[in-house]
Kinemage of the C-alpha trace (Angstrom):
@kinemage 1
@onewidth
@group {chain A} dominant
@subgroup {mainchain}
@vectorlist {calphas} color= white
{ca met a 1} P 9.052 -36.355 10.711
{ca asn a 2} L 6.629 -37.735 13.170
{ca gly a 3} L 3.813 -38.682 10.788
{ca phe a 4} L 3.806 -35.661 8.509
{ca ala a 5} L 3.400 -36.810 5.015
{ca arg a 6} L 1.517 -36.188 1.746
{ca arg a 7} L -1.949 -36.610 3.496
{ca glu a 8} L -1.087 -34.062 6.002
{ca phe a 9} L 0.576 -31.654 3.336
{ca gln a 10} L -2.891 -31.952 1.560
{ca leu a 11} L -4.584 -30.654 4.834
{ca val a 12} L -1.979 -27.810 5.142
{ca leu a 13} L -2.991 -26.590 1.570
{ca leu a 14} L -6.749 -27.122 2.452
{ca arg a 15} L -6.389 -24.695 5.417
{ca arg a 16} L -6.081 -21.791 3.328
{ca met a 17} L -8.629 -22.710 0.814
{ca ala a 18} L -11.271 -22.873 3.347
{ca asp a 19} L -11.626 -18.924 3.564
{ca tyr a 20} L -12.937 -19.226 0.014
{ca gln a 21} L -14.354 -22.612 -0.467
{ca pro a 22} L -15.359 -23.999 2.957
{ca gly a 23} L -17.781 -26.712 1.470
{ca leu a 24} L -15.013 -27.790 -1.082
{ca val a 25} L -12.818 -28.106 1.685
{ca glu a 26} L -15.307 -30.235 4.007
{ca asp a 27} L -15.584 -32.764 1.416
{ca ala a 28} L -11.842 -32.868 0.772
{ca met a 29} L -11.347 -33.188 4.436
{ca arg a 30} L -13.988 -36.493 4.701
{ca ala a 31} L -12.074 -37.715 1.784
{ca leu a 32} L -8.971 -37.894 3.527
{ca gly a 33} L -10.483 -38.844 6.478
{ca ala a 34} L -9.723 -35.833 8.673
{ca asp a 35} L -11.636 -33.067 10.304
{ca arg a 36} L -11.246 -29.432 11.330
{ca thr a 37} L -9.244 -30.318 14.518
{ca glu a 38} L -6.769 -32.393 12.742
{ca met a 39} L -6.434 -29.969 9.932
{ca arg a 40} L -5.485 -26.967 12.469
{ca ala a 41} L -3.303 -29.359 14.377
{ca val a 42} L -1.688 -30.116 11.065
{ca asn a 43} L -1.289 -26.473 10.156
{ca ala a 44} L 0.085 -25.879 13.341
{ca arg a 45} L 2.921 -28.294 13.125
{ca trp a 46} L 3.680 -27.099 9.348
{ca gln a 47} L 4.219 -23.475 10.710
{ca arg a 48} L 6.377 -24.626 13.420
{ca ile a 49} L 8.281 -26.514 10.531
{ca leu a 50} L 8.391 -23.382 8.544
{ca arg a 51} L 9.715 -21.263 11.431
{ca ser a 52} L 12.190 -23.610 12.726
{ca arg a 53} L 16.139 -22.955 12.700
{ca thr a 54} L 17.009 -26.679 12.632
{ca phe a 55} L 14.597 -28.170 10.236
{ca leu a 56} L 15.628 -28.661 6.662
{ca arg a 57} L 15.193 -25.944 4.296
{ca gly a 58} L 14.469 -25.252 0.640
{ca arg a 59} L 13.734 -28.248 -1.463
{ca arg a 60} L 14.787 -30.654 1.125
{ca arg a 61} L 12.020 -29.474 3.487
{ca tyr a 62} L 9.644 -30.598 0.812
{ca glu a 63} L 11.361 -33.822 0.126
{ca ala a 64} L 11.234 -34.912 3.553
{ca val a 65} L 7.268 -34.470 3.377
{ca leu a 66} L 6.623 -35.690 -0.139
{ca gly a 67} L 9.367 -37.654 -0.862
{ca pro a 68} L 11.881 -37.138 -3.850
{ca pro a 69} L 10.574 -34.820 -6.631
{ca ala a 70} L 9.178 -36.544 -9.869
{ca gly a 71} L 11.287 -34.140 -12.074
{ca gly a 72} L 12.955 -30.744 -12.154
{ca ala a 73} L 14.389 -28.113 -14.553
{ca asp a 74} L 15.953 -24.753 -14.759
{ca arg a 75} L 13.572 -21.976 -15.487
{ca pro a 76} L 14.786 -18.580 -16.659
{ca ile a 77} L 13.007 -15.514 -14.841
{ca gly a 78} L 14.168 -12.691 -16.233
{ca asp a 79} L 17.757 -12.291 -15.809
{ca val a 80} L 17.809 -15.129 -13.211
{ca thr a 81} L 17.654 -18.771 -13.725
{ca cys a 82} L 15.576 -20.565 -11.040
{ca ala a 83} L 15.565 -24.350 -10.180
{ca val a 84} L 12.045 -25.935 -10.315
{ca ala a 85} L 11.185 -29.179 -8.652
{ca trp a 86} L 7.864 -31.033 -8.739
{ca trp a 87} L 6.158 -34.128 -7.256
{ca pro a 88} L 3.428 -36.374 -8.584
{ca pro a 89} L -0.077 -35.310 -8.257
{ca leu a 90} L -1.775 -35.345 -5.006
{ca pro a 91} L -4.829 -37.567 -4.448
{ca leu a 92} L -6.999 -34.736 -3.881
{ca trp a 93} L -6.357 -32.858 -7.078
{ca pro a 94} L -5.728 -35.708 -9.887
{ca gly a 95} L -4.020 -34.063 -12.800
{ca leu a 96} L -2.200 -31.214 -10.875
{ca arg a 97} L 1.255 -31.547 -9.278
{ca phe a 98} L 2.887 -29.552 -6.509
{ca glu a 99} L 5.626 -27.532 -7.733
{ca ile a 100} L 8.591 -25.362 -6.078
{ca met a 101} L 10.682 -22.363 -7.586
{ca met a 102} L 14.218 -21.812 -5.842
{ca gly a 103} L 16.273 -19.092 -6.113
{ca pro a 104} L 20.155 -19.155 -6.910
{ca asp a 105} L 20.699 -19.643 -3.092
{ca gly a 106} L 18.220 -22.468 -2.799
{ca ser a 107} L 15.424 -20.949 -1.064
{ca val a 108} L 11.911 -21.509 -2.113
{ca met a 109} L 10.559 -18.255 -3.846
{ca his a 110} L 7.331 -19.704 -4.992
{ca glu a 111} L 5.237 -23.079 -4.489
{ca trp a 112} L 1.810 -23.752 -6.112
{ca leu a 113} L -0.241 -26.344 -7.877
{ca val a 114} L 0.321 -26.699 -11.428
{ca arg a 115} L -1.226 -28.853 -14.342
{ca asp a 116} L 0.794 -31.993 -15.089
{ca asp a 117} L 2.025 -32.656 -18.290
{ca gly a 118} L -0.230 -34.122 -20.607
{ca val a 119} L -3.236 -33.598 -18.725
{ca pro a 120} L -5.857 -31.539 -20.794
{ca val a 121} L -6.903 -28.073 -19.756
{ca pro a 122} L -10.540 -27.663 -18.858
{ca arg a 123} L -12.847 -25.538 -21.612
{ca leu a 124} L -12.443 -22.167 -20.414
{ca glu a 125} L -14.306 -20.282 -23.145
{ca thr a 126} L -15.829 -17.415 -21.065
{ca val a 127} L -15.276 -16.278 -17.405
{ca asp a 128} L -18.193 -18.378 -16.198
{ca asp a 129} L -16.194 -21.508 -17.156
{ca leu a 130} L -13.922 -20.268 -14.226
{ca val a 131} L -15.285 -22.685 -11.758
{ca pro a 132} L -13.666 -23.123 -8.213
{ca trp a 133} L -10.959 -25.752 -8.204
{ca ser a 134} L -11.404 -26.348 -11.989
{ca cys a 135} L -8.117 -24.772 -13.134
{ca val a 136} L -5.038 -23.290 -11.991
{ca ala a 137} L -3.227 -19.860 -12.491
{ca gly a 138} L -1.413 -21.083 -15.695
{ca asp a 139} L -4.653 -22.081 -17.158
{ca val a 140} L -6.078 -18.750 -16.725
{ca asp a 141} L -2.830 -17.099 -18.062
{ca ala a 142} L -3.109 -19.243 -21.175
{ca arg a 143} L -6.897 -18.472 -21.948
{ca phe a 144} L -7.369 -14.882 -20.964
{ca gly a 145} L -3.985 -13.493 -22.226
{ca ala a 146} L -2.774 -10.148 -20.213
{ca val a 147} L -3.585 -11.118 -16.562
{ca ala a 148} L -2.160 -8.824 -13.937
{ca his a 149} L -1.069 -11.008 -11.013
{ca gln a 150} L -0.949 -9.425 -7.542
{ca asp a 151} L 0.351 -10.889 -4.157
{ca gly a 152} L -2.180 -11.869 -1.736
{ca glu a 153} L -2.488 -10.863 1.860
{ca val a 154} L -1.021 -13.961 3.449
{ca pro a 155} L 1.771 -16.574 1.638
{ca gly a 156} L 0.101 -19.064 -0.842
{ca arg a 157} L -2.752 -16.582 -1.861
{ca trp a 158} L -2.806 -14.292 -4.801
{ca his a 159} L -4.912 -12.325 -7.276
{ca ala a 160} L -5.299 -12.113 -10.872
{ca thr a 161} L -6.941 -9.196 -12.769
{ca leu a 162} L -8.148 -10.145 -16.310
{ca asp a 163} L -10.820 -9.109 -18.940
{ca gly a 164} L -13.786 -10.881 -19.825
{ca pro a 165} L -14.903 -10.869 -23.508
{ca asp a 166} L -17.423 -8.191 -22.763
{ca gly a 167} L -14.648 -5.903 -21.473
{ca thr a 168} L -15.735 -6.377 -17.618
{ca ala a 169} L -12.762 -6.666 -15.441
{ca tyr a 170} L -12.513 -9.532 -12.868
{ca val a 171} L -10.455 -10.650 -10.188
{ca ala a 172} L -9.523 -14.231 -9.936
{ca his a 173} L -8.481 -15.620 -6.536
{ca phe a 174} L -5.778 -18.334 -6.165
{ca val a 175} L -4.776 -20.358 -3.215
{ca trp a 176} L -1.539 -22.338 -3.826
{ca gly a 177} L -2.303 -21.892 -7.618
{ca leu a 178} L -5.636 -23.425 -7.778
{ca leu a 179} L -8.689 -21.216 -8.429
{ca gln a 180} L -10.945 -20.159 -5.655
{ca ala a 181} L -13.203 -17.502 -6.714
{ca val a 182} L -13.894 -14.965 -9.588
{ca val a 183} L -15.511 -11.864 -8.838
{ca ser a 184} L -16.191 -8.785 -11.208
{ca val a 185} L -14.834 -5.429 -10.128
């Protein structure tokens, strides 16, 4: 695939996160030995892959980049059963794995970082504990209960409205499932 692999895939994930957490993204790029120019080039190449009529689709696209999945399962979503596949944790986010959910036709419906099995959830007693890159959407759902999710303005982003213990409403912003920011509304 002309050099596109796990390292480059992490740069693709970082590209969307840079709008919320430029400092954390800069540190992560340094850890990968990359700069903004390389991140933009890798992202442009990934976008070409996504739009290509000839490149692999569905799960096979991710297998070409990340290798064979570490596991998979069927997950019922309403009246539909979706297939889920996941890969071992990426070096930038130890304890989190990348997961895709596919519809009955094999198309990827959802992709995100989730907490790996057996990795403890960070302490999330109050909204103040919701620190950028400290938790994933599932952690927030488990701790704050009735969380209302909304699609974001671009793929890979979404928002969740939750109520703090004092009744204040907050919006948590996620990119690829990883918490980026929390603001009161």
